[in-house]
C-alpha positions as CSV (number, residue, x, y, z in Angstrom):
1,M,34.6,-26.5,10.8
2,K,31.3,-25.5,9.1
3,N,31.0,-26.5,5.4
4,L,30.3,-23.1,3.6
5,S,28.3,-24.4,0.7
6,T,25.9,-26.1,3.5
7,V,25.5,-22.7,5.4
8,K,24.9,-20.9,2.0
9,W,22.2,-23.4,1.2
10,K,20.5,-22.8,4.4
11,E,20.7,-19.1,4.1
12,F,19.1,-19.6,0.5
13,L,16.3,-21.5,2.1
14,W,15.9,-19.0,5.3
15,F,15.7,-16.3,3.0
16,N,13.9,-17.2,-0.2
17,L,11.5,-19.7,1.3
18,F,11.2,-19.7,5.2
19,I,10.9,-15.9,6.0
20,P,8.3,-15.1,3.0
21,G,6.4,-18.5,3.9
22,I,6.4,-17.6,7.6
23,F,5.0,-14.0,6.8
24,F,2.4,-15.4,4.3
25,I,1.1,-18.1,6.9
26,F,1.5,-15.3,9.9
27,A,-0.7,-12.8,8.0
28,I,-3.4,-15.6,7.0
29,Y,-3.6,-16.7,10.8
30,I,-3.6,-13.1,12.3
31,M,-6.0,-11.5,9.8
32,P,-9.6,-12.6,9.5
33,I,-9.5,-12.7,5.7
34,W,-12.4,-14.9,5.3
35,Q,-14.4,-13.5,8.2
36,A,-14.1,-9.6,7.7
37,F,-17.0,-8.3,5.2
38,E,-14.5,-5.6,4.5
39,F,-11.1,-4.1,5.8
40,D,-11.7,-0.7,4.1
41,T,-14.8,0.9,3.6
42,S,-14.2,2.4,0.2
43,D,-11.3,1.1,-1.7
44,E,-11.8,-2.6,-1.4
45,G,-15.2,-2.4,-3.0
46,I,-14.2,0.2,-5.7
47,E,-11.3,-2.1,-6.9
48,L,-13.6,-5.2,-7.0
49,I,-16.3,-3.6,-8.8
50,K,-14.0,-2.0,-11.3
51,T,-12.3,-5.5,-12.0
52,S,-15.8,-7.2,-12.2
53,L,-17.1,-4.6,-14.7
54,Y,-13.8,-4.9,-16.7
55,L,-14.3,-8.8,-16.9
56,Q,-17.8,-8.1,-18.1
57,G,-16.3,-6.0,-21.0
58,F,-16.4,-2.5,-19.9
59,D,-13.6,-0.3,-20.5
60,L,-11.6,1.4,-18.2
61,Y,-11.6,5.3,-18.6
62,T,-14.0,5.5,-21.3
63,Q,-16.9,3.7,-19.8
64,I,-15.6,3.0,-16.2
65,W,-14.8,6.3,-14.5
66,N,-11.2,5.6,-13.1
67,D,-8.6,7.8,-11.1
68,Q,-6.2,5.2,-10.8
69,P,-3.8,3.5,-13.3
70,P,-5.0,0.2,-15.0
71,L,-2.4,-2.3,-14.3
72,S,-3.9,-3.5,-10.9
73,T,-7.4,-4.0,-12.5
74,V,-5.9,-5.9,-15.3
75,V,-3.8,-8.3,-13.5
76,L,-6.6,-9.1,-10.7
77,A,-9.1,-9.6,-13.8
78,Q,-6.9,-12.3,-15.0
79,W,-6.5,-13.6,-11.4
80,F,-10.1,-14.1,-11.2
81,R,-10.1,-15.9,-14.5
82,W,-7.7,-18.3,-13.1
83,F,-9.0,-18.7,-9.5
84,G,-12.5,-17.5,-9.3
85,E,-14.0,-14.1,-8.8
86,S,-14.3,-13.5,-4.7
87,I,-13.0,-11.3,-2.5
88,V,-10.9,-14.1,-0.5
89,S,-9.2,-14.6,-4.0
90,A,-8.4,-10.8,-4.4
91,R,-6.9,-10.6,-0.9
92,L,-4.8,-13.5,-1.5
93,L,-3.3,-11.9,-4.6
94,V,-2.5,-8.7,-2.5
95,L,-1.0,-10.9,0.2
96,C,1.2,-12.6,-2.6
97,S,2.4,-9.1,-3.5
98,S,3.0,-8.1,0.2
99,T,5.2,-11.5,0.7
100,L,7.2,-10.2,-2.4
101,L,7.5,-6.7,-0.6
102,V,8.6,-8.5,2.6
103,W,11.2,-10.6,0.5
104,S,12.7,-7.8,-1.3
105,F,12.8,-5.6,1.8
106,C,14.7,-8.3,3.7
107,Q,17.2,-9.1,0.8
108,T,17.9,-5.2,0.5
109,L,18.5,-5.2,4.3
110,R,20.9,-8.1,4.1
111,I,23.2,-6.4,1.6
112,Y,23.7,-3.6,4.5
113,V,23.2,-5.1,7.9
114,G,23.6,-8.7,7.6
115,N,21.5,-11.8,8.0
116,I,20.2,-11.5,11.7
117,A,19.3,-7.8,11.5
118,A,17.6,-8.4,8.0
119,T,15.6,-10.9,9.8
120,V,14.9,-8.7,12.6
121,G,13.8,-5.8,10.2
122,A,11.4,-8.2,8.0
123,F,9.6,-8.9,11.2
124,L,9.4,-5.2,12.4
125,L,8.1,-4.3,8.9
126,A,5.4,-7.0,9.2
127,I,4.2,-5.7,12.5
128,S,4.6,-2.1,11.7
129,C,1.3,0.0,11.7
130,N,-1.2,-0.9,9.4
131,F,1.1,-3.4,7.3
132,L,-1.1,-6.4,7.9
133,R,-4.2,-4.7,7.2
134,V,-3.1,-3.3,3.8
135,S,-1.3,-6.7,3.1
136,V,-4.8,-8.6,3.0
137,S,-7.0,-5.7,1.7
138,A,-8.1,-5.9,-2.0
139,M,-6.4,-2.6,-2.8
140,I,-3.8,-1.3,-4.8
141,G,-1.2,0.4,-2.4
142,Q,0.7,-2.8,-1.3
143,P,1.1,-4.2,-5.2
144,A,2.7,-0.7,-6.0
145,L,4.9,-0.8,-3.0
146,A,5.8,-4.3,-3.7
147,M,7.0,-3.2,-7.2
148,A,8.7,0.0,-5.9
149,M,10.7,-2.3,-3.4
150,M,11.5,-4.6,-6.0
151,S,13.1,-1.6,-7.9
152,I,14.9,-0.6,-5.0
153,Y,16.4,-4.2,-4.4
154,M,17.6,-4.0,-8.1
155,L,19.4,-0.6,-7.5
156,M,21.0,-2.0,-4.3
157,L,22.2,-5.0,-6.2
158,Y,23.6,-2.5,-9.1
159,R,25.8,-1.0,-6.4
160,Q,27.3,-4.2,-5.8
161,K,27.5,-5.5,-9.4
162,L,27.3,-2.5,-11.7
163,S,25.5,-4.6,-14.2
164,K,23.2,-2.3,-16.7
165,S,20.5,-5.1,-16.8
166,L,20.0,-4.4,-13.0
167,I,19.3,-0.7,-14.1
168,V,16.9,-1.7,-16.7
169,T,15.0,-4.1,-14.4
170,S,14.8,-1.6,-11.8
171,G,13.3,1.0,-14.3
172,V,10.8,-1.4,-15.3
173,F,9.7,-2.5,-11.8
174,L,9.0,1.3,-11.0
175,A,7.2,1.7,-14.1
176,L,4.9,-1.2,-13.1
177,S,4.6,0.3,-9.7
178,L,3.2,3.5,-11.1
179,Q,1.0,1.9,-13.5
180,I,-0.7,0.5,-10.3
181,K,-0.7,3.3,-8.0
182,L,1.0,6.9,-8.7
183,F,2.0,7.7,-5.0
184,T,5.4,5.7,-5.6
185,A,6.5,8.7,-8.1
186,L,8.2,10.4,-5.1
187,L,10.8,7.5,-5.6
188,I,11.9,8.6,-9.1
189,P,14.3,11.6,-8.1
190,L,15.6,9.6,-5.1
191,I,16.5,6.7,-7.4
192,I,18.3,9.4,-10.0
193,L,20.0,10.6,-6.9
194,E,21.3,7.1,-5.9
195,L,22.4,6.3,-9.2
196,I,24.8,9.4,-8.9
197,N,25.8,8.5,-5.5
198,I,26.8,5.1,-6.8
199,R,29.0,6.2,-9.8
200,L,30.6,8.7,-7.3
201,E,31.8,5.8,-5.3
202,K,32.9,3.5,-7.8
203,D,34.8,5.6,-10.7
204,Y,35.1,9.4,-9.6
205,W,37.6,9.9,-12.7
206,R,35.0,8.7,-15.3
207,L,32.0,10.2,-13.6
208,K,30.3,12.4,-16.0
209,K,30.1,9.8,-18.7
210,H,29.0,6.9,-16.6
211,I,26.4,9.0,-14.6
212,F,24.8,10.3,-17.5
213,L,24.4,6.6,-19.1
214,D,23.1,5.2,-15.9
215,I,20.4,7.7,-15.5
216,L,19.5,7.5,-19.3
217,T,19.5,3.8,-19.1
218,W,16.9,3.9,-16.0
219,L,14.9,6.5,-17.4
220,A,14.6,4.9,-20.7
221,S,13.5,1.5,-19.5
222,F,11.1,3.3,-16.8
223,G,9.6,5.7,-19.5
224,C,9.1,2.9,-22.3
225,V,7.4,0.5,-19.9
226,F,5.0,3.3,-18.3
227,L,4.1,4.6,-21.8
228,L,3.5,1.4,-23.3
229,I,1.4,0.3,-20.7
230,G,-0.4,3.7,-20.7
231,F,-1.2,3.5,-24.5
232,M,-2.2,0.1,-24.6
233,S,-4.9,0.9,-21.6
234,N,-5.8,4.3,-22.8
235,S,-5.0,5.1,-19.3
236,L,-3.1,8.6,-19.9
237,S,-5.9,10.6,-19.2
238,Y,-5.1,14.0,-17.5
239,E,-8.6,14.5,-16.3
240,Q,-9.1,11.1,-14.7
241,L,-5.7,9.8,-13.7
242,F,-4.0,13.2,-12.6
243,G,-6.7,16.1,-12.6
244,S,-8.7,14.2,-10.3
245,H,-5.9,14.0,-7.6
246,F,-4.2,17.7,-8.3
247,D,-7.0,19.9,-9.4
248,E,-7.6,22.9,-7.2
249,D,-11.1,21.7,-6.1
250,V,-9.3,18.6,-4.7
251,K,-6.9,20.6,-2.7
252,T,-9.6,23.0,-1.1
253,A,-11.9,20.3,-0.3
254,F,-9.5,18.7,2.5
255,D,-8.2,20.0,5.5
256,V,-4.1,19.6,5.7
257,G,-4.6,19.6,9.4
258,N,-6.2,16.1,9.4
259,S,-3.2,14.9,7.4
260,V,-0.7,15.9,10.2
261,R,-2.7,14.5,13.0
262,L,-3.3,11.2,11.2
263,T,0.5,11.0,10.0
264,L,1.7,11.8,13.6
265,S,-0.7,9.2,15.1
266,F,0.7,6.4,13.0
267,L,4.4,7.3,14.0
268,L,3.1,7.2,17.6
269,Q,2.5,3.5,17.1
270,D,5.8,2.9,15.6
271,F,7.7,5.3,18.0
272,D,10.2,2.5,19.2
273,Y,11.3,2.5,15.4
274,I,12.1,6.1,15.5
275,L,14.1,5.6,18.9
276,L,16.1,2.8,16.8
277,A,16.4,5.0,13.9
278,I,18.0,8.0,15.8
279,P,21.4,6.6,16.7
280,A,21.7,5.1,13.4
281,I,21.1,8.4,11.7
282,I,23.6,9.9,13.7
283,I,26.3,7.6,13.2
284,I,25.8,7.5,9.5
285,F,26.1,11.2,9.0
286,K,29.1,11.3,11.4
287,K,31.0,8.6,9.7
288,R,29.6,9.9,6.1
289,E,28.1,6.4,5.1
290,W,26.6,8.0,2.4
291,N,25.7,4.6,0.7
292,K,23.4,4.1,3.6
293,A,21.7,7.2,3.1
294,F,19.0,6.1,0.5
295,P,16.2,5.3,3.2
296,I,17.0,8.3,5.4
297,I,16.5,10.4,2.3
298,W,13.3,8.4,1.5
299,L,12.0,9.0,4.9
300,L,12.5,12.7,5.0
301,T,11.2,13.2,1.7
302,A,7.9,11.1,2.5
303,F,7.4,12.6,5.5
304,V,7.5,16.3,4.2
305,L,5.2,15.4,1.2
306,I,2.6,13.6,3.4
307,L,2.4,16.2,5.8
308,T,1.7,18.9,3.2
309,H,-0.4,16.7,0.9
310,K,-4.2,16.5,0.9
311,P,-5.9,14.2,1.3
312,V,-3.8,11.6,3.3
313,W,-5.1,8.2,4.0
314,Y,-3.9,5.7,6.4
315,H,-2.3,3.3,3.6
316,H,-0.2,6.5,2.6
317,Y,1.8,5.8,5.8
318,L,3.5,3.1,4.2
319,L,5.6,5.4,2.4
320,I,7.0,6.4,5.7
321,S,7.0,3.2,7.8
322,I,9.0,1.3,5.1
323,P,12.1,3.5,5.1
324,L,11.6,4.2,9.1
325,T,11.8,0.4,9.5
326,W,14.8,0.3,7.1
327,V,16.5,2.8,9.3
328,A,15.7,1.4,12.5
329,T,17.3,-2.0,11.1
330,Y,20.4,0.0,11.1
331,G,19.9,0.6,14.8
332,V,19.3,-3.0,15.3
333,E,22.5,-3.9,13.5
334,L,24.2,-1.2,15.9
335,A,22.5,-3.0,18.9
336,I,23.4,-6.7,17.8
337,D,27.3,-5.4,17.6
338,Y,27.0,-3.9,20.7
339,L,25.4,-7.1,22.5
340,R,27.9,-9.7,20.5
341,K,31.0,-7.8,21.6
342,N,30.1,-7.4,25.2
343,R,28.2,-10.5,25.8
344,N,30.8,-11.8,28.3
345,K,30.4,-8.8,30.5
346,L,27.0,-7.7,29.6
347,Q,25.5,-6.7,32.7
348,A,28.7,-4.7,34.0
349,K,28.3,-2.7,30.6
350,L,24.6,-2.1,30.9
351,N,25.0,-0.5,34.4
352,N,28.1,1.6,33.0
353,S,26.7,5.1,33.4
354,K,28.5,6.1,30.1
355,I,25.9,6.2,27.3
356,T,27.2,5.6,23.6
357,L,25.1,5.6,20.5
358,Y,25.7,1.6,20.3
359,K,24.6,1.2,23.9
360,L,21.4,3.4,23.4
361,S,20.8,1.4,20.4
362,A,20.6,-2.0,22.6
363,Y,18.2,-0.1,25.1
364,F,16.1,0.8,22.3
365,L,16.0,-2.7,20.8
366,I,15.1,-4.3,24.4
367,L,12.3,-1.4,24.5
368,S,11.0,-2.6,20.9
369,L,10.8,-6.3,22.1
370,F,8.2,-5.0,24.7
371,F,6.3,-3.1,22.1
372,I,5.9,-6.3,20.1
373,P,2.8,-7.8,22.3
374,V,1.4,-4.1,22.4
375,K,1.4,-3.9,18.5
376,L,-0.1,-7.6,18.5
377,T,-2.7,-6.4,20.8
378,I,-3.7,-3.6,18.7
379,I,-3.9,-5.6,15.4
380,T,-6.2,-8.3,17.3
381,M,-8.6,-5.6,18.8
382,E,-9.0,-4.2,15.3
383,N,-9.7,-7.7,13.9
384,N,-12.4,-8.2,16.2
385,K,-13.9,-4.8,15.2
386,Y,-13.7,-5.8,11.5
387,I,-15.7,-9.1,12.6
388,E,-18.1,-7.3,14.8
389,E,-19.2,-4.7,11.9
390,S,-19.5,-7.5,9.5
391,K,-22.8,-8.9,11.2
392,E,-24.9,-5.9,10.3
393,K,-23.3,-5.4,6.6
394,I,-24.0,-9.3,6.1
395,E,-27.7,-8.8,7.2
396,L,-27.8,-5.7,4.8
397,L,-26.2,-7.9,1.9
398,N,-28.9,-10.4,2.6
399,I,-31.6,-7.8,1.7
400,V,-30.0,-7.1,-1.7
401,L,-29.5,-10.7,-2.5
402,K,-33.3,-11.2,-1.8
403,H,-34.0,-9.0,-5.0
404,K,-31.3,-10.2,-6.9
405,Q,-33.4,-12.1,-9.4
406,N,-35.4,-9.2,-10.6
407,T,-32.3,-6.9,-10.4
408,Q,-30.0,-5.6,-13.4
409,W,-28.4,-2.6,-11.9
410,I,-27.9,-1.4,-8.5
411,F,-27.0,2.1,-7.5
412,T,-24.6,2.4,-4.4
413,D,-22.1,4.3,-2.6
414,C,-20.6,1.1,-1.3
415,P,-19.9,-1.2,-4.4
416,I,-18.6,-4.1,-2.1
417,Y,-22.2,-5.0,-1.8
418,A,-22.7,-5.2,-5.7
419,F,-19.5,-7.4,-5.9
420,Y,-20.7,-9.8,-3.2
421,S,-24.1,-9.9,-4.7
422,G,-22.8,-10.4,-8.6
423,L,-24.7,-7.2,-9.4
424,R,-23.8,-4.7,-12.0
425,V,-23.2,-1.0,-10.9
426,P,-23.5,1.8,-13.4
427,P,-19.8,2.0,-14.7
428,E,-20.0,6.1,-14.6
429,V,-20.4,5.8,-10.8
430,A,-18.3,2.7,-9.9
431,V,-15.8,4.6,-8.5
432,L,-17.4,6.9,-5.8
433,S,-14.3,7.9,-4.0
434,H,-13.9,10.3,-1.4
435,I,-11.7,12.5,-3.5
436,R,-14.4,12.4,-6.4
437,L,-17.3,13.3,-4.2
438,R,-15.7,16.1,-2.1
439,S,-13.8,17.8,-5.0
440,N,-17.4,18.0,-7.1
441,T,-15.7,15.9,-10.0
442,I,-19.3,14.5,-10.4
443,T,-22.3,16.7,-10.2
444,R,-26.0,16.2,-9.0
445,E,-27.0,16.3,-12.7
446,Q,-24.8,13.7,-13.6
447,F,-26.1,11.4,-10.8
448,L,-29.6,12.1,-11.8
449,S,-28.6,11.1,-15.4
450,V,-27.3,7.7,-14.4
451,L,-30.3,7.2,-12.5
452,K,-32.7,7.8,-15.3
453,N,-30.7,5.9,-18.0
454,Y,-30.0,2.8,-16.1
455,R,-33.0,3.0,-13.8
456,P,-31.3,0.7,-11.2
457,E,-33.9,-1.7,-9.5
458,Q,-32.2,-1.4,-6.2
459,A,-30.6,1.5,-4.4
460,L,-28.3,1.2,-1.5
461,F,-26.8,4.0,0.6
462,C,-24.0,3.4,3.2
463,K,-21.8,6.6,4.0
464,S,-22.1,9.4,1.7
465,R,-24.2,12.2,3.0
466,M,-23.6,14.1,0.1
467,I,-25.1,11.7,-2.4
468,R,-28.1,11.6,-0.4
469,N,-28.7,15.1,-0.3
470,Y,-28.1,15.3,-4.0
471,L,-30.8,12.4,-4.7
472,D,-33.2,12.6,-1.9
473,S,-36.2,14.1,-4.0
474,H,-35.6,11.4,-6.8
475,I,-35.1,8.7,-4.4
476,S,-38.3,9.7,-2.4
477,Q,-40.2,10.1,-5.7
478,Y,-39.1,6.8,-7.5
479,Y,-38.0,4.4,-4.7
480,T,-39.4,2.9,-1.4
481,K,-37.4,2.1,1.5
482,T,-37.2,-1.6,2.4
483,F,-34.6,-2.0,5.1
484,E,-32.4,0.3,7.2
485,N,-29.7,-0.7,9.9
486,G,-26.5,0.7,11.1
487,A,-24.6,-0.4,7.7
488,G,-26.9,1.4,5.3
489,T,-30.3,2.0,4.1
490,H,-31.8,-0.2,1.1
491,Y,-34.5,0.9,-1.5
492,L,-36.5,-0.6,-4.2
493,L,-37.7,0.9,-7.6
494,K,-41.3,1.5,-7.0
495,D,-42.4,-0.4,-10.1
496,K,-40.5,-3.4,-9.0
497,L,-42.4,-3.8,-5.8
């Protein structure tokens, strides 16, 4: 007979040490975090240069134009103080947050599907579309999702223990998430709905009082932390934080058709998860297991919002892939139950022409196993692309470094070069995101004002034809082209030649 305390100790080590540790090592082994110049051609550079300027004493929102909440920049700045200002250091911080996401996701799954299926679910999440890429990119999406998943985990623990401290902690974690990136705001009504659902299960006769108290407690903890961080960092600016994402100019600048195509292309890569999820959803609704409905509601809500939102970027897909993997893990549980019950006569059962939802789940789980090498091959091909692209970018960086000694400011639409070279970008134009450019939030006059005020000794253009069109006459008059390759074009101020 097994010693229960030994079994629990082994479970504790497996889920709290080995699974997070294995994911961390797996991500470092698979992803070229030391070799890739950049995993994202926009957001990595923006987040890094914002933090670099912040460390030099420039203020967010007043001096540094910033359309994102402040918490990631503040945390990354402290991380740089401790471990050094480098892109690898930033990527390791994001990987730590992604490891926390995997841990909290796996712990949440254990509550509903048991240890084996939860372990499988953690692996499925790790190899899902774009998950590893954003896990090692110096971007804010993954830290925000990690805090959101911690909030959800606290909520699921509350279902078991009904401790008010868990409601408070859940609210705090979601507030932290939204102060990193606002896209997890879609979880607020879902969490309130889940609080109502929990109380309906537990004590129907005292329903109204407890539902009201639970919702009020959660909203109070969430609101207090969110507003406190906002006031302390001066981030509650409608124009930068909200208007830059939701104004009419933003809505008309992007095509919703592109959002639909992008989202469906990602779902195609995780098509095996959809197949696993279908039998699980049918059984949950047939049996009315509403305690398992949270990820289904999350999945449908995120899918509808993303399909109608403009613009959609690849990292938004994780708002779909996380609940999709969660529901797919319910399908894994069905498959494991079927295989366990029929292991002595497995072949006869598989040959049986009668198809049940449990049997279908077993087929889909086997199919998903065949998808694993395909997904790993896609990841490897993408990694080779990042490494290959890095060669030209390093060549361009060396030109910037060649003139660093005589440079105080550099003007660029690719701020990652400024970060690598340790140069400053005028803070007003440190954040030249696609949204800011295409919605005309920044004008030609503002660009020219920056160039005249700062007189940057170097100018580097990599991606934005719009900026080049704005500044062609000024650049031609005051700058000389010194180098050009597939990565970008470099200019020097004429009186610095």
